[in-house]
C-alpha positions in Angstrom: -11.8 36.7 110.3 -12.7 38.6 107.1 -16.0 39.7 105.8 -19.2 37.6 105.7 -22.8 37.7 104.4 -26.1 37.4 106.2 -28.6 34.6 105.4 -32.3 34.6 106.2 -34.3 31.4 105.8 -37.9 32.3 105.1 -39.4 28.8 105.0 -38.5 27.4 108.5 -36.1 28.5 111.1 -33.2 26.3 112.0 -32.6 25.1 115.6 -29.7 24.2 117.8 -29.4 20.7 119.3 -31.5 21.8 122.2 -34.3 22.9 119.9 -33.8 26.7 120.3 -34.5 28.7 117.1 -31.3 30.1 115.5 -31.3 33.5 113.9 -28.6 36.0 112.6 -27.1 33.4 110.3 -23.8 34.2 108.6 -21.9 32.6 105.7 -18.8 32.9 103.7 -19.9 30.6 100.9 -20.9 33.2 98.4 -18.4 34.9 96.1 -16.7 38.0 97.6 -18.5 38.2 101.0 -19.4 41.9 101.6 -22.1 42.0 104.4 -24.9 41.4 101.8 -28.2 39.8 102.8 -29.3 36.6 101.0 -32.9 35.4 101.3 -33.7 31.7 100.8 -37.2 30.4 100.1 -38.3 27.1 98.5 -34.9 26.4 97.0 -34.4 29.8 95.4 -31.9 32.4 96.6 -32.1 36.2 96.1 -29.9 39.0 97.3 -31.5 42.0 98.9 -29.8 45.0 97.1 -30.2 48.2 99.0 -31.6 51.2 97.2 -29.9 54.6 97.0 -31.5 57.5 98.8 -31.7 59.1 95.3 -34.1 56.4 94.3 -36.7 57.4 96.9 -39.2 60.2 96.4 -40.3 62.4 99.2 -43.6 60.5 99.4 -41.8 57.2 99.6 -39.6 58.5 102.4 -42.7 59.7 104.3 -44.8 56.6 103.8 -41.9 54.4 105.0 -42.8 55.5 108.6 -45.8 54.3 110.6 -46.8 54.3 114.2 -47.7 51.0 116.0 -49.1 51.6 119.4 -46.1 53.1 121.3 -43.5 52.3 118.7 -42.3 54.0 115.5 -41.6 51.6 112.7 -39.5 52.3 109.6 -39.9 50.0 106.6 -37.1 49.6 104.1 -37.5 48.2 100.6 -34.8 46.4 98.7 -34.4 45.3 95.1 -34.2 41.5 94.7 -31.4 40.1 92.6 -31.7 36.3 91.7 -28.5 34.4 92.7 -27.2 31.0 91.5 -25.9 29.5 94.8 -23.0 27.1 95.0 -23.8 23.4 95.5 -23.3 23.8 99.2 -23.7 26.8 101.5 -22.4 26.7 105.1 -24.3 29.0 107.5 -23.4 29.5 111.2 -24.3 31.4 114.3 -24.4 31.1 118.1 -27.3 30.0 120.2 -28.4 32.9 122.4 -30.5 30.6 124.7 -28.1 27.8 125.5 -26.0 28.3 128.6 -22.4 29.0 127.5 -19.7 26.5 128.5 -17.6 27.9 131.3 -13.8 27.5 131.5 -11.7 28.5 134.5 -8.7 30.6 133.4 -5.1 30.6 134.8 -5.2 34.3 135.6 -7.9 37.0 136.1 -8.9 39.0 133.1 -8.7 42.8 132.9 -12.1 42.9 134.7 -11.0 40.4 137.3 -13.0 37.4 136.0 -11.4 34.0 136.2 -14.2 32.3 134.2 -14.4 32.5 130.4 -17.6 31.9 128.5 -17.7 29.8 125.3 -21.1 30.2 123.5 -22.5 27.3 121.6 -21.4 27.5 118.0 -24.0 26.1 115.5 -23.3 25.4 111.9 -25.5 24.0 109.1 -24.9 22.7 105.6 -27.5 23.7 102.9 -27.5 21.7 99.7 -29.0 23.1 96.5 -29.9 20.2 94.1 -31.8 21.2 91.0 -35.6 21.2 91.3 -35.6 19.7 94.8 -36.1 20.9 98.3 -33.1 22.1 100.2 -31.6 19.4 102.4 -30.4 20.9 105.7 -27.9 19.1 107.9 -26.4 20.3 111.2 -22.7 19.8 111.1 -21.8 21.0 114.6 -22.4 19.3 118.0 -24.1 20.3 121.2 -22.8 21.6 124.6 -21.4 18.2 125.6 -19.3 18.1 122.4 -18.0 21.6 123.0 -17.1 20.7 126.6 -15.2 17.6 125.5 -13.4 19.5 122.7 -12.3 22.1 125.2 -11.1 19.4 127.7 -9.1 17.8 124.9 -7.4 21.2 124.3 -6.3 21.1 127.9 -8.7 23.7 129.3 -10.3 23.5 132.8 -14.0 23.1 131.9 -16.4 23.7 134.8 -19.4 21.5 135.3 -22.7 23.3 135.3 -23.2 22.6 139.1 -19.7 23.6 140.1 -19.7 26.3 142.8 -17.6 28.6 140.7 -19.9 28.2 137.7 -23.0 28.9 139.9 -21.3 32.0 141.3 -20.3 33.2 137.8 -23.9 32.9 136.5 -25.2 34.8 139.5 -22.6 37.6 138.9 -23.5 37.8 135.2 -27.2 37.8 136.1 -26.7 40.7 138.6 -24.7 42.6 136.0 -27.5 42.2 133.4 -30.1 43.3 135.9 -28.1 46.3 136.9 -27.7 47.4 133.3 -31.4 46.9 132.8 -32.2 49.0 135.9 -34.4 46.3 137.4 -34.1 44.2 140.6 -32.1 41.0 140.2 -34.4 38.4 138.7 -37.2 40.9 138.0 -40.2 41.9 140.0 -41.7 38.5 140.3 -38.5 36.7 141.3 -38.8 34.4 144.3 -36.3 34.3 147.1 -33.6 31.7 146.3 -33.7 28.5 148.4 -31.2 28.1 151.2 -29.3 25.4 149.2 -28.9 27.8 146.3 -27.7 30.6 148.6 -25.1 28.2 150.0 -24.0 27.2 146.5 -23.6 30.9 145.5 -21.7 31.7 148.7 -19.4 28.7 148.2 -18.8 29.9 144.6 -17.9 33.4 145.8 -15.5 31.9 148.4 -13.8 29.8 145.7 -13.5 33.0 143.6 -11.9 35.0 146.5 -9.5 32.2 147.4 -8.4 31.8 143.8 -7.7 35.6 143.4 -5.8 35.6 146.7 -3.8 32.6 145.6 -3.0 34.3 142.3 -1.9 37.4 144.1 0.3 35.5 146.6 2.1 33.6 143.8 2.9 36.9 142.1 4.5 38.5 145.2 7.8 36.5 145.0 8.2 37.5 141.3 7.6 41.1 142.2 10.1 41.0 145.0 12.7 39.5 142.7 12.1 42.2 140.1 12.6 44.9 142.7 15.8 43.2 144.0 17.2 43.2 140.5 16.7 46.9 140.0 
């Protein structure tokens, strides 16, 4: 994949097709990508050049810290280097708020999952005409476009209401809650409806049957390998 640079738009955040704000933009449009950070504001581009620790005095190191209520905040200052951008800069990221597109796999993963997540990839084109505002154009599609593209590639794309998709989301939700050390759904979570409980149970049954079917298909191959020894 190679190296990339980070891009921060200071004027107005970009959004995915669903309207969710997009952050953590990356690009490979600048010369020699090397994990640098470029700031864009009102048509101008600057690179944030980190300072060496030798450039900071003891007082600067001390004043960089401050306490905000129950948090410690460390401020970092950078030198700004003006940059002449190319005519077009492509920036990209993934939407953290859109539900990922789910694909049923042929065999379980190392962790036993038979569903693979495809996060929504979002890409924009930034133009830099002289003495004009930056035209921004989204050049990637939405979730439906991703689903159609995966189907054309021959993958088994699950609909959002498919029992296996419902079960997968519930499992992922339980895993996140377990890592966070909180009850599933949080303190204020309401008890799921009977219909939703049935959907989740159906999804779990589909998962169990698929794993059993995969195991049963592998038994003849294992027996043949043993017989050949």
